[in-house]
C-alpha positions in Angstrom: 43.4 5.9 -3.3 43.5 6.2 0.5 46.7 6.4 2.4 47.8 3.4 4.4 47.5 0.6 1.8 44.1 1.1 0.3 45.1 -1.0 -2.7 45.5 -4.1 -0.6 41.8 -4.0 0.4 40.6 -2.8 -3.0 38.3 -4.9 -5.2 39.7 -6.9 -8.1 39.6 -3.8 -10.2 40.8 -0.3 -9.5 38.5 2.4 -8.0 36.8 2.7 -11.4 35.5 -0.6 -12.9 37.4 0.2 -16.1 40.8 0.2 -14.4 42.8 -3.1 -14.4 43.5 -4.9 -11.2 46.6 -3.9 -9.2 49.7 -6.0 -9.8 51.3 -7.9 -7.0 55.0 -6.9 -7.1 56.3 -8.8 -4.0 56.7 -12.3 -3.0 57.0 -11.5 0.7 55.6 -14.0 3.2 52.4 -13.0 5.1 53.2 -11.1 8.3 53.6 -12.9 11.6 50.3 -11.4 12.8 48.4 -12.7 9.8 49.9 -16.2 10.3 49.0 -16.1 13.9 45.5 -15.0 13.2 45.0 -17.8 10.7 46.4 -20.4 13.1 44.1 -19.2 15.9 41.2 -19.4 13.6 42.1 -23.0 12.7 42.4 -23.9 16.4 39.1 -22.3 17.3 37.3 -24.1 14.5 38.7 -27.5 15.4 38.0 -27.0 19.1 34.4 -25.8 18.4 33.7 -29.4 17.2 34.6 -30.9 20.6 31.9 -29.5 22.8 29.1 -30.5 20.4 30.5 -34.0 20.2 30.5 -34.3 23.9 26.9 -32.9 24.2 25.7 -35.3 21.4 27.4 -38.2 23.2 25.4 -37.3 26.3 22.2 -37.0 24.3 22.7 -40.3 22.6 23.9 -42.2 25.7 21.2 -44.9 25.1 22.8 -45.7 21.7 26.1 -46.8 23.2 28.0 -47.2 19.9 27.1 -43.7 18.7 27.9 -42.2 22.1 31.2 -44.0 22.2 32.1 -43.0 18.6 31.3 -39.3 19.4 33.5 -39.5 22.6 36.3 -41.2 20.6 36.2 -38.4 18.0 36.3 -35.7 20.7 39.3 -37.1 22.6 42.1 -36.5 20.1 40.7 -33.1 18.9 42.7 -30.9 21.4 46.0 -32.5 20.4 45.2 -32.3 16.7 44.1 -28.7 17.1 47.3 -27.8 18.8 49.4 -29.5 16.2 47.6 -27.9 13.4 47.6 -24.4 15.1 51.4 -24.6 15.8 52.3 -25.6 12.3 53.8 -22.6 10.6 53.8 -22.4 6.8 57.0 -23.7 5.3 59.7 -21.3 4.4 60.2 -20.5 0.7 63.2 -22.0 -0.8 65.0 -19.1 -2.3 67.5 -19.3 -5.1 70.7 -17.7 -3.8 72.4 -15.5 -6.3 76.1 -16.3 -6.0 79.0 -15.1 -8.1 80.4 -17.9 -10.2 83.7 -17.1 -11.9 84.3 -18.6 -15.2 87.2 -21.0 -15.1 90.3 -19.4 -16.6 92.0 -21.1 -19.6 95.6 -22.1 -19.6 97.3 -20.0 -22.1 99.2 -21.7 -24.9 102.9 -21.8 -24.5 103.7 -20.1 -27.8 104.7 -16.7 -26.3 107.7 -14.7 -27.1 110.3 -14.7 -24.2 112.3 -11.6 -23.6 115.6 -12.1 -21.8 117.0 -9.1 -20.0 120.6 -9.8 -20.1 
């Protein structure tokens, strides 16, 4: 296996087809860079629909209702794209491991008393 995390990019099986798939041993969240790249991709995809909508509205200007519908679709796209791109994944709710002491019992009062006198 190569140095630098080759197992992450490895296929569903090990280097040899007979070897089992590596086991994921962490529940760590994706890195900030991965989250940012995914959000940028979502933004670019959503914004790439705006220009074609405006071009199609210009092409179909004679069919007023179609041109108007395409313009109406393209107007809120920047705001929606920004909202979707700025939405970070929710944080995982983690179970906090806290010490919980067992309640102590009150001892019975039948003990022997020793007076020192």
